[in-house]
C-alpha positions in Angstrom: 111.2 80.2 82.1 112.6 79.8 85.6 110.3 79.5 88.6 110.6 79.3 92.3 109.8 76.1 94.2 109.0 74.9 97.6 111.3 72.2 99.0 110.4 70.1 102.0 113.0 67.9 103.7 112.0 65.6 106.5 113.7 63.2 108.9 111.5 60.4 110.3 112.5 58.1 113.2 112.2 54.3 112.6 109.5 54.0 115.2 106.6 53.8 115.1 106.7 51.9 111.8 103.6 53.4 110.4 105.0 57.0 110.7 106.9 57.0 107.4 104.0 55.5 105.5 101.6 58.1 106.9 104.0 61.0 105.8 104.5 59.5 102.4 100.7 59.3 102.0 100.2 62.9 103.0 102.9 64.0 100.5 101.3 62.0 97.7 97.8 63.5 98.5 99.1 67.1 98.0 100.7 66.1 94.7 104.4 66.6 95.7 107.3 65.3 93.6 109.9 63.1 95.3 113.4 64.2 94.2 115.3 61.8 96.5 114.7 60.2 99.8 113.2 62.7 102.2 113.1 65.6 99.7 109.9 66.7 98.1 109.0 69.6 95.9 105.8 71.6 95.0 105.2 74.7 92.9 105.6 77.9 94.9 101.9 78.7 95.4 99.9 79.8 98.4 98.0 76.5 98.5 101.2 74.4 98.3 102.8 76.5 101.0 99.8 75.7 103.3 100.0 72.0 102.4 103.7 71.7 103.1 103.4 73.8 106.3 100.7 71.5 107.6 102.8 68.4 106.8 105.8 69.9 108.5 103.8 70.6 111.7 102.4 67.0 111.7 105.9 65.5 111.2 107.3 67.5 114.1 104.3 66.8 116.3 104.9 63.1 115.7 108.5 63.3 116.8 110.3 63.8 113.4 112.1 66.7 111.8 110.9 68.8 108.9 112.3 71.9 107.1 110.7 74.0 104.3 112.6 76.1 101.9 111.8 78.4 98.9 114.4 78.0 96.1 114.9 78.8 92.5 116.8 75.6 91.6 116.3 72.1 92.9 118.7 69.1 92.6 120.4 70.7 89.7 117.3 70.6 87.5 115.9 73.4 85.4 112.4 74.6 86.0 111.2 73.0 82.8 112.7 69.7 83.8 110.9 69.9 87.1 107.6 70.7 85.4 108.0 67.8 83.1 108.7 65.5 86.1 105.4 66.6 87.5 103.7 65.8 84.2 105.3 62.3 84.2 104.2 61.8 87.8 100.6 62.4 86.9 100.6 60.4 83.7 99.9 57.0 85.3 97.1 58.5 87.4 95.4 59.8 84.3 95.8 56.5 82.5 94.2 54.7 85.4 91.3 57.2 85.6 90.8 57.1 81.9 90.2 53.3 82.1 87.7 54.0 84.9 86.0 56.6 82.7 85.6 54.0 79.9 83.8 51.7 82.3 81.5 54.6 83.5 80.8 55.4 79.8 79.8 51.8 79.1 77.6 51.7 82.2 75.9 54.9 81.2 75.2 53.6 77.7 73.8 50.4 79.1 71.6 52.4 81.6 73.1 50.3 84.5 71.8 50.9 88.0 75.3 51.4 89.1 76.1 54.1 86.6 75.1 57.1 88.8 77.3 56.0 91.7 80.2 55.2 89.4 79.8 58.6 87.7 79.8 60.5 91.0 83.0 58.6 92.1 84.6 59.4 88.8 83.9 63.1 89.0 85.3 63.2 92.5 88.5 61.5 91.5 88.8 63.7 88.4 88.5 66.8 90.5 91.1 65.6 93.0 93.5 64.7 90.2 93.0 68.0 88.4 93.8 69.8 91.7 97.3 68.3 91.8 98.0 68.4 88.1 99.9 71.6 88.3 101.3 71.6 84.7 98.7 70.1 82.5 99.7 66.5 81.9 99.1 65.6 78.3 97.1 62.4 79.2 94.6 64.8 80.8 93.2 65.4 77.3 92.2 61.8 76.8 90.3 61.7 80.1 88.5 65.0 79.4 87.3 63.7 76.0 85.8 60.7 77.7 84.2 62.9 80.4 82.7 65.0 77.7 81.3 61.9 76.0 79.8 60.8 79.3 78.3 64.2 79.9 76.7 64.1 76.5 75.2 60.7 77.2 73.8 62.1 80.5 72.6 65.3 78.9 70.6 63.4 76.3 68.7 61.8 79.2 68.4 65.1 81.0 67.1 66.8 77.9 64.2 64.4 77.9 63.3 65.5 81.4 60.1 67.6 81.7 58.5 69.2 84.7 55.6 66.8 85.2 54.3 68.6 88.2 53.3 71.6 86.2 51.8 69.5 83.5 50.1 67.0 85.6 48.9 68.9 88.7 49.8 68.5 92.3 49.7 65.6 94.7 52.0 63.3 92.7 53.8 60.2 93.9 57.5 60.9 94.1 59.8 57.9 94.1 63.4 57.7 95.3 66.0 55.1 96.5 65.8 53.7 100.0 68.2 54.9 102.7 67.7 58.6 102.1 70.4 61.0 103.1 71.2 64.6 102.6 70.4 65.1 98.9 67.2 63.0 98.9 66.1 64.4 102.3 66.6 67.9 101.1 65.0 67.2 97.7 61.9 65.8 99.4 61.7 68.9 101.6 62.1 71.1 98.5 59.4 69.3 96.6 56.8 69.6 99.4 57.8 73.2 100.4 58.0 74.8 96.9 56.9 72.4 94.1 54.2 70.0 95.2 52.8 70.6 98.7 50.6 67.5 98.5 53.4 65.3 97.3 53.6 61.7 98.7 56.8 59.7 98.7 57.8 56.1 98.0 61.2 54.6 98.8 62.3 51.7 96.6 65.2 49.3 95.9 66.3 50.4 92.4 66.8 46.8 91.1 63.3 45.8 92.1 61.5 49.0 91.0 59.4 49.1 87.9 58.4 52.7 86.9 54.7 53.4 86.5 53.1 56.2 84.6 52.5 59.3 86.7 55.3 58.5 89.2 58.1 61.0 89.4 61.6 59.7 90.1 64.2 61.8 91.9 67.8 61.0 92.7 67.6 57.8 90.8 69.2 56.6 87.6 67.1 57.8 84.6 64.9 59.8 87.1 63.0 62.8 86.0 65.0 64.8 88.5 68.5 63.5 89.3 72.2 64.5 89.2 72.8 66.5 86.0 76.4 67.3 85.0 78.0 68.6 88.1 74.8 69.4 89.9 73.2 67.3 92.7 69.5 66.5 92.6 68.6 69.4 94.9 70.3 71.8 92.5 68.6 70.2 89.5 65.2 70.7 91.1 65.9 74.3 91.9 66.9 74.9 88.3 64.2 73.0 86.6 61.4 74.7 88.6 62.8 78.3 88.2 63.5 78.7 91.9 66.9 80.4 91.4 65.7 83.8 92.4 65.4 82.8 96.0 68.8 83.6 97.5 68.3 81.4 100.6 67.3 78.4 98.5 70.4 78.9 96.2 72.6 79.0 99.4 70.9 75.8 100.7 71.5 74.2 97.3 75.2 75.0 97.5 75.4 73.5 101.0 73.7 70.3 99.9 76.0 70.2 96.8 79.2 70.2 98.9 77.9 67.6 101.4 76.6 65.3 98.7 79.3 65.6 96.0 82.2 66.3 98.5 84.0 68.6 96.1 84.1 71.6 98.5 83.0 73.9 95.6 81.2 76.5 97.7 82.6 76.0 101.2 79.8 77.8 103.0 80.2 77.9 106.8 76.9 76.1 107.4 77.9 73.0 105.5 79.7 71.1 108.2 76.9 71.8 110.7 74.2 70.5 108.3 76.4 67.5 107.5 76.7 66.6 111.2 73.0 67.1 111.8 71.8 64.9 109.0 74.4 62.2 109.6 73.6 62.1 113.3 69.8 62.0 112.6 70.3 59.2 110.0 72.3 57.1 112.5 69.5 57.4 115.0 66.5 57.1 112.7 66.3 53.8 110.6 63.1 54.5 108.6 63.0 56.7 105.5 59.6 58.1 106.3 60.8 59.4 109.7 64.0 60.6 108.3 62.0 62.7 105.8 59.9 64.2 108.5 62.7 65.0 110.9 64.9 66.2 108.0 62.2 68.6 106.9 62.4 70.3 110.3 66.1 70.7 109.9 65.9 72.0 106.3 63.1 74.4 107.1 64.9 75.9 110.0 68.1 76.3 108.0 66.2 77.8 105.1 64.6 80.4 107.3 68.0 81.2 108.9 69.5 81.7 105.5 66.6 83.9 104.4 67.0 86.1 107.5 70.7 86.4 106.9 70.0 87.4 103.3 67.3 89.9 104.2 67.7 90.9 107.8 64.7 92.7 109.3 65.2 96.3 110.0 65.3 97.1 113.7 
């Protein structure tokens, strides 16, 4: 089956020397296939057109030349030959990420303190690679089998998770990692606002922490509430405590998800604003206790704004 393709040609001056490297990096990031020097191709899709148009603008802005064409044949190759070249291009990427997935699987089995961070990084890289794997590279299957195995290991831990607040009353001690940022700040706000109004919080160094009966861990490896599958801790708390009927809370969970996991899944307009607010506050406020209190004001304000937007008062 023949297809149409987008062909980008560029001409880059020798100075400044970093110019060519920057353009090559951009072209690699969008998944383009290099046919020969200065000629790159992408499938003819709306997203690919936007990517190539942006690169063309940047090349011209920096003093080079760039031309974009739509064509049915490229460099004398059939459409299937081009598709296979894209698969070959992605094959080493999948092989490298598969090796990384084996490491994450072993860390997860060993209950390592670094497993959670490694898993989040792996998911992010997998999502980025899938985005530019336009024609289903065969090596993708090996990686997905490993990802499924890791998910099963994580699910086995998640399935042991109960809702201790309901079983053990209110006023519990909730424990999380030091250096709280958006997911932990938001989760702490959620806990006090909707789950355990008398909650107290303790911030620990995971390597030095020894779990005690009655303490509830969140956003920590093997925590009662933590990342589960492709959900951040805030989302896991909303789901586990049956809070999904609150439209404003679900919207807030989507915002926290995109900031924390950086996968741009929901792309809500409020996301960048909250990200800047939390980042700026964390830069100015060194202690976790104060971050929690200041962050609660931010989250409470955004929650009420989202609730008003979802259910505007009649005039």
